[in-house]
C-alpha positions, 0 to 999 in steps of 0.5 A, a space after each residue: 304593163 302586166 298584172 302579176 297574179 300568184 295564187 292557186 289553180 284548183 278544182 272546186 267542189 261546190 256544195 249547197 245546203 238549204 238552211 243555215 250552218 249556224 242553226 246546227 251549231 251549239 255555241 255551248 258545245 264547241 269542244 265536242 263539235 260534230 255536225 253534218 249538213 245535207 247538200 242538196 246540190 253538188 258541182 265540180 268546177 275549175 277554180 283557185 284564187 290565181 286562176 279566178 283573178 287571171 281569168 277575170 283580168 283577161 276578160 277585162 282586156 288585161 294580159 295577166 302573168 299567172 304564177 301557180 302550180 298544178 298536179 298530174 291531173 292539171 293538163 286539161 286545166 292548163 289547156 283551158 287557160 291557154 284557150 283563153 289566152 292566159 299564159 301558162 309559162 309560169 305554172 309549174 306542173 308537179 307530177 307526183 301530186 294532185 292539183 289543189 282542191 277546194 271543197 266549198 259548202 254554201 248555205 242559204 244565207 251565203 255563209 261558207 265553210 271551205 276545206 282546202 287541200 293544197 296538193 301540188 301547190 305545197 311542192 311548188 317553187 317560186 320561179 325566176 321572173 327577172 326577164 318579166 319584172 320590167 313589164 309588171 305594174 301591179 301584183 296580187 299575192 293571193 292564197 296558196 302555199 304560205 311560203 310561196 306567198 311570202 317569197 312572192 311579196 319579198 320579190 315584189 318588194 325587191 323589184 319595187 312592184 306594187 303588190 296587193 297582199 290577199 291572205 284569205 284563209 291563209 292568215 293562220 298559216 303565217 306567224 305573227 312576225 311573218 304576217 307583219 313582214 308580209 304587210 310591210 312588203 305590200 302596197 295594199 292588204 285586201 280581205 273580206 270582213 271575216 278574214 280581216 277580223 281574223 287578221 286584226 285579232 291575230 295582230 291585236 291591231 286596227 285599220 288605223 294602226 296598220 295604215 302606218 305600215 301599208 298605204 291601202 286597206 280594202 275590205 270586201 263586205 259581200 252584199 254591202 259592197 266594199 270599203 277602202 281605207 287610206 291615211 287620208 280617206 275612208 271610201 265606202 262603195 255600195 255593192 253593184 246589184 246582180 240580176 240574180 244570186 246563184 252562188 257567191 263563190 269567186 265574187 271576191 276574186 272577180 272584184 279583185 280583178 276589176 279593182 286592179 284593172 282600174 288602178 293599173 289604168 290610173 283610175 281613182 280608188 273610187 272608180 276602180 272599186 266600182 269596177 271591182 264591185 261590178 265584176 263581183 256582181 257577175 260572178 254571183 250570177 252563176 255557179 262556178 268561179 270563171 265568168 264565161 263571157 263578159 259584155 263590156 257595154 253591158 258592164 258599163 251600163 250596169 255601173 252607170 245604173 248603180 253609181 250614176 257615172 260612166 267608166 272609161 273602159 
């Protein structure tokens, strides 16, 4: 069984600011906000939510089914994915647009500001996946064009596929009715703490209220780990300690890959969440979102040292 991943394939421009973003912002002058930050470091990497998650799934021995879009400059990226044995069958190429691009600024306290240009993804179409639907156990619908995200969730709902709705910074692209419909079509909602606060404020709701509409809620909290909510339980999973912290960009996507891998193998929520946390710890140790290599034995040892239990990878 495969895991369906739909999200962006994008180029990431990473900037690092030696200082704190909030220090330059006057809360009393937000209506005239005009700030600039010196970026001491710049790098360009392959990224995008869909590609990041599919990449980490492949490292964990999965065979992800990636649905996304690239532009006229996406040929080299497609070749990289194919080199890693990630199928590009359902990645649409749009020749009259550029591949999506994210400009991500990170400060010394791990605050982030992102500008995102959807590029080709705004012109993408949802493909016919009917010949592959019987092979899909789980799906994750991650940030990309909001219309395509909604189509993906409706498709998963129609075919009875357990879908994780990962709205990310696209929460404000959904109307309130569409946002509720997206949640109701899902097996789970996953978001970081800030994204979750935006979502609940937008809907004027709480975890408890939303658990009447969706069975599972996962909130990631960076260095504080993650929380998993069900109607019966609230599971707190501490972060898995990284050897060093270089850049947090992509850690959440790696976490999602680990979580989905565990669930696809029938693990408990706790064990799947621990695998997710461990994958996130590898992502923060490097610059760029695609983990170059993964030593499974080392991963098992890291999980054992942090949580005192083995994982049966």
